[in-house]
N, C-alpha and C positions, 0 to 999 in steps of 0.2 A: 041214672044218668051222672056222668062224670063232670064235675063243676071245674072248669079250667081260670084260672085267677092270673092274669098278668098285670103287677104291681108297676111296672114302668114300661109300657108300650112303648114301639117305633115304626114307624113308617119305614119301610128297608127302600131303598133308592140305588138302582146301579147306574153308572154313568160310563160312557165310552170314551176313554180319554189317550187320544194318540200321542206316543213319544211323551210320556209322562215324567216330568223333571222338577225336581225342587226348587224353590227360590226362582218361578216362572210362572207366567200367564198364560193360561189354556182356555180353549174353547170347547166345552164338553155337550155331549147328546146324552138326554136320558133315554136309556135304553129299556127301565122297566120299573115298577113301582107296585109295591104290594104291603098290605098291612103285615108287620111282625113282631117279634117278641117271643120268647120260649114258650111260654104258655100258648099263644096263638098258634105257634106251629105244631104244638101237642093235639090242639081243637082241631086244626085242617087236617091232620093225620087220622086222628080218630074219625071224623066225619067223612073222609073218603073211603072209610072200611065199615061204614054204616052203624058206627058205634053212636048212641046217642051223648052229647056233647052240650054243655052251654058255656059262655066265656063272660068273665066279669072283668073290665078293666076300666081305669080313668081315661077320658078321651078330653081334649079339649082343642079348640080353635078348627081353623080350617081342613087341615090335615084330620083330625080328629074326626070330624063330618065324613071326609073321604074314607076312613078307616072303617066307620062304623056301616055305612052304605056297601062298602066292597065284601064284608063278611055276610051282609044281609043276602047280597046277591048271591053269593056261593051257598046258601040256605044254612047258614050256621047261625045257631041262636045267640046274639049277643044282648048282653044287659050294660051298656056303657054308662058309666058314672061321669056326667058332665062335669068339667072343672075349669077354671080360669087359666089354667096353666096349658100352653098349647102341646100337642102330642109332637115327642122328640121325633128325629130322624136318625136312620143309621145309614150313612153314605160310602158305598164302594165303588172306586175309580179304577177300571180297569182298561189297562194298555195292553192291546192285541197283538202289538208287535213284539213286546218281550214276554207277553202271556203273565204279565203280574198284575195282581190287584191289592190296592192299600184300601184298609176300611177307616172310615173317620165315625166313630159312635157320639153323639151327643149324649151327655149324661143325664139330661132330663131337669127338670126345676122341682124343687122342694112343693108340697101340696100343703094347704092351710090345715090347721086342725079340724075346722068343720068340713071340709071335704074327706079327710080320713073318717070322719064320723058317718058321712053319709055312704062312703064305701062299705064301712063297717056294717050299718045296716042292711045293706043291700046283700053283701056277702052272706050273712047270716041267715036271712030270708031264703036265699038260693038254698042253704044248706039242707032244708028241710024235705027238699026231694032230690038229693043226691045220694047216690051209694058209694062214692068215692071223689075225694079233691087232688088236682094238683095244682100247684103254687110254684110257679117258673119264672127265674130271670132276676135281673137285677131289680133294687127298689130305690125310687127317686130320693136325690139326695135329701140329707137332714132326716129321713124317716125316723122317727123315735123308736127305739127298742122296744119299748113297751106296745107299740101299735102292731109291731111284727108279731110279736109272743101272743098278743090276744088275738089276732086273726089266724093264727096256725092252732091256738089253744081252742077257738071257737069250733074248728073241724074236729081235733084230736079228741077233744071234751067230748063232745058229742058220740064218740066211738066210731066216726068215720075214717075209712083206710086214707090217709094223708102222705102224698109224696111231695116233697119240696126239694126242687132243683137250683141251688143258687150257690153262692161262693162267700169268701172271706169269713168275718165275724158272724155273719148272718147264718151260715151254715152251722155253726155251732149251737146258734140261738134255736135254730130249728130241731137240732137233736135234743136239747134241752126240752123242748116242748113235746117231743113224743113223735115227730114225724118219721116215715119212711125217706131215706136219702138218697139222691142220684147224683153226687159230683164226679166230675172227671177226675183222672189220676192226679193233675197240676193242680186242680182247686184242693183238692183232699190234701196233698202235701202241704200248701200254702197255707191253709187253715188251720192245720192241726199241729205242724212244724214236725211230723214223723217224716222219715225218710223213706219208709216202704209202704205200699198200698195196706197193707195186713196191719201195721201197726197204725195206720191214721185209721182204717175202718174200725178196728177194735175201740180207737178213741172216742169215736163217734156212738159205739154201742154203749161204751162205758157212760156217757153223758146222757144217754137217755133214749137214741133213736133204736127201736125194734128192729130194723132190717137196713141194710146199705147195700146198694149197687154201685159199682164203680167201673165206669166206662176207662177203657184203657187203649183207644183207638184200635190200632190192628191187632194188639194184645188181647182183644175180647173184651168182656163185661164178666165183672167178679160180683158173687151175691155173699154177703156176711148178714148172719142172723144170732140174735140172742139165744134162740132155740137151740143151736148146735154149734160146736166148735168147728164142723166142717164146713169149708167154702165149696159152693157151685162155682162152675167157670165155664162159660161158653165162648168158643172162637171160630169165626169163617175159616173154612178149610182152602180159601185161596185169597189170593192180593187183588183189590179192586184200584181203581184210579178214577178220580172225578172230583165233586167238591164235596167236602165235609161238613160244611156249613148245615145245623139242623139235624145232624146224626142224633146227637143227643138228645133232641128233644122228641124225635121217633122213639127212641128208647123207654122213653119217659111215658109216650103213648102207649107203646107194646106193654109196658109193666102195668100201668093202670087198667088198660083194658083186659089184661090176663088176670087181674086180681078178681073186677067185677064178674069175669066170665068163669071164675072158679077154675082156673088151671093150674097144675103143680108145677111147681119148681123150675124142672127142665122145660116145660112147655113156654113157661113165660121168659125164660132167658134164650131160648132158640127164636122166639118172636121178637125180643128186643136187638138181639144181633141181625135178624134177619132184616127188620123194620128199618135199623140204621145204615145198614148197607145197601138198601133200595133206596134212601135218601141220597146217599153219597153218588149215586146213578143217574139222579136227576139234577136238573140245571137250578132248581130254587129249593130252599127250605119247605117244610111242609107239604111234601108230596112224596110218594112212594112209587117206586118201578114196580111195573106188575111181575117182576122177576123175583118178588118177596118171597114167595110160596117156595120156588126153588132153592133160594139162598138159606132158606129155615131148615131145608133137608141137607143142605151143604155144611151146616154148623155143627162142629164137634162138641159135644158136653161132658163134662167128668166133674167127680167129687175129689176135691184136694184134700189129703190128709191133714189134720188139724196141726200136725208137726211139722208140715212142708213151709219153707219162706216164701212169702210173696212180695 
């Protein structure tokens, strides 16, 4: 079982907003609502491919109730930790006339110490049946660094393969905890202060990460590891148009599934690129186009020499 932990889940809402203008009043229509958050998208993709996955996340308020019901109806095993904090929203306002979308993400609300204790207890209990762990997304404001370190450390300390997809100082913290990391190129540069992908990834390895996967949009996916100075790279051989939201989450799902299925380096990277691309072709995050098998065949894989600049 792959355990997917989303520290700061959100209910994703899409509104149709004709002729969207700033400093103006609008009547909007709710077009779509679904349970979201990076780890939730990971779980949805894994479940769609018949891979055993369980979700743990804090949920509160009426949106939290809807959130849990939706995942349950989809057949995804969810272990909600009830909190006094309402589940946040991520709101996308789409203007069909201009084909532009503006996204407003609530930051979430700080959780009480007692609530974090209950999350930690439930997380530890679930680790006993997990073969891999994915910890994805932002953390609620004010989450103590010690709490983040302990949660990641519980997984890595048990020898479980653990991938973390986050940003900012928490990315550096996860590296120090010995987690596999999956930032995108912008998050990597921002967190490490390094100008290049190679420099940033090697800084995370130096801090303690055993492996680093860096997604770089149309440039593909890079894999760095402490075991070898050679870097693996996979890239789709064609250009796609579509919605990139959730593509990185599908890459995390591919990487985690590849690990538990004992796939080799090339197979994991091909799957990650294909699943990311397959999500771009879909209208919502957490889903894959049936073309993902074809996309894997249409992915170029190579080993980059250690002395080549990235």
